[in-house]
N, C-alpha and C positions, 0 to 999 in steps of 0.2 A: 222592302224597307232598307234604308241605309242609316247607319248610326254614327254620330260623333260622340266621343267619350273622353273623359278626363280621369286619369289615374293619379293617385298620390303614390309616390315612390318612397322606399324605405329611408332615403336620405333627405326627405322633406320636400323634394322638388315635385313638379307636376309634369305629366306627359299627356298631350292631346293627340288624338288620332281619329280615324274614321274607318268603318268597315261595313260589309254587308251582313256578316254573321258575327254578332257581338260575342256570343258564348265561345265560339271557336277562336276568335281573336284573343279573348282574355286568357284562354287556355294556353295559347302560344306565348303570351307574355309570361305566364307562370312557369312555363317549361323552358324559358330562356331561348325561344326560337325567333324572337324579334330582336334584330341587332341593336336597336337604340335602347332597349331595356334589358339586354342580356346580362349586363354586369350589375345593374341596380334593380332589385326585385320590386314589383309593385305591391303596395300594401292593401289598397282598396280602390274601388271605383267610387269616385266622389260625385260624378254626374254623367248622364248620358241623355241624348235627345235623338228621336227617330224622325227621319225625313223620307218622303216618298221619292225625292229626286237625289241622285248621286251628286249632282252639281251643288245643290243646297248643302248637303252634308260636308262636302269639301270646302265650300265657302265658309261655313261656320267653323270648321277646324282651323282654317287659315286665320279667321278672326280671333279665335282663342289664343293663337300664337303671336298675335300682334300686341303692341303696347296698350291699345284700347281694350283688347280682349283680356289682357292680364288684369287691368283695372276692373273690368266687368266680373271676371272670375273671382277676384278677391272680395269684391263688394256684394255680389249676388249669389255666387255658387258655393262659397265656403263658409 
């Protein structure tokens, strides 16, 4: 399985990503091992979705980072 996830950061922003191992990836975020979240610690996982295809997980991550995805996130996921 492949996962697309959304983290709420301690500064109120959101981070969208994808991974094959969700638990390990979240641990990396917490340990400052991910460059994009190394300075701003994640507070919580607000959403995740599982996909059988890596391509679908990446496509959904890209969608969440788009302007349409921001609107979807704010209306449906938060």
